[in-house]
N, C-alpha and C positions, 0 to 999 in steps of 0.2 A: 726830306730824306735824312738830313743831318740829325733831326730830333729822334728819328727811329733808330739810327745807328747809336746815338748817345744812350738812348733808353736800353737798347740791347746790350751795350757794353756795361752799363750799370748793373743790369740783371746778371750778366756773366760774372762780374766782379763780386757781387753780393753772394751769389751761389758759391763761388770759390772761397770767399771769406768764411761763410758758414761751414764749409767743409773743413777748413783749417781749424776753426774753433772746436768742431766736433772731434778732431783728432788730437786735441791737446790734453794735457794732464788735468784732472780735476779731482779734488779731495773734499770730502765732507768734513767740516771742522768738528772736532770733538773735544770733550773735556779731557784734560791730561790723564786723569785716572782711567777713563774709558779707553784712551789710546794705549796706555800701559797694559791694560787687561787684554786688549785685542791683539797685542803683539806676542809673537812666539818667544822673542828674546829681547831683554832690556839690559843694557850694560853701560858701564863707564869705561871708555877705552881711549887710548892715545892713538891718533892717526899719525903714522910715521912716513908714509909714502903712498904713491899711486902709480898705476900702470893701466894703459888703455889696452883692452883685449878686443881685437877686431871681430866682427860678426863672421859667421861661416862663409857668407857670400861676399865679404869685404865691402859691404855697402857703407859709405862714409856716414858717420854719426850713429850707426845702428849697433855699435859694439857695446861693451860694458866697461865700467871703470872698476878696477880691483884696488881697493884701499888696503894697504898693509896696516895692521893694528896690533897694539899690545893691550890685552884685556886687563883692566885694573880691578873691577868689581862687577860681579853679576848680580842683578836684582831679580831677574826672572829668566828662566830658561833651563837648559839641561846642564848637568854637571861637567860634561866635556867641553863646555864653551871656553874654558881657559886655554884649551889647546888650539882654538881657532886663531888663525893669524891674518885672515882676510875677511872683508865684507865687500859686497858687490852692489852696484847700482847701474841703471841704464846710463848710457853716455849722454843722451839728449834729455833736457828738462821737459820737453813736450811728451816724453815717455815716462815722466815722473822721476827721472834721474836727478840726483843731487850732487852738488860739488862741495867737498869738504877740504878745508885746508889742514895744515898740521896743527895739532893741539888736542886737548882732551875734550871729548864729547859725551853727551848722553846719546846713545844709539839704541834705537829700537827697530825691530824688523821681523822678517819672516825666515823660517828655516825651510829652504827649498832644496831640491836635489842637487842644485848647482852650488849651494852654500848659503851663507847668511846674506839676505838681500834687504837693502834699505832704500826707501823712496822719499820723495817730498811729502808723501801722505803720512809718513811715520813721525814719531816724536823725536826729532833730532835737534840738539842745541849744544852750543859750547858750554862745557861744564861750569866755567867761571862766570857765565852770564845768568846762571840760575840763582834764584834767591835761596836763602837758608830754609825757608818754608817749603819751597819746591824740592830741594834736596832731601829734606826730612821726609816729605811725602813719598818720594821715589824710594828712599832707603828703608822706610819703616811702615808706611800706611797703605799705599796703593794695593799691594798684593793681598792684604787682608780684606779689602773691599771689592775684590773682583767678582763676587757673587751678587753684587748690587749693580744697578744700572743708574748712571748719572745722566740726568736730562736737564738741558738748559731751557728755561722758560723765559720768554720775552713778554712783558706786560706793557700793553699800550694804554696810556691814559688819554682820554679825549676831553 
């Protein structure tokens, strides 16, 4: 009887874990140029503050984070972006939300009806941690190559 209960419990926990994994955030890794090109907006911005906006039904953790920003430079996007003062993300990392501290960031994201939205799947990085080559590519090269597709190949040698 004890083995049957243990087996049933293991099955239940396994099914529960699989459900949790299925509900988590997952992103397909991409080349930085491809991520640049797939984004609606790419900018260098200073994050100066944050505020939690509760969901309509006040479910804990299901709200959004509103980051207050000052746009420094726009690399891709529409002209009015310098007027944008906020970007948004989901509150929970399992919903691909991201936490940003104060500082200057490379921010890329989507233009949604609710505003500029950034996620863990976008190209987000502290500006000072980017190499000079990365900064040069972002500022000068990537936009010109958006009509190309960058594919990573892995070669296995046996």
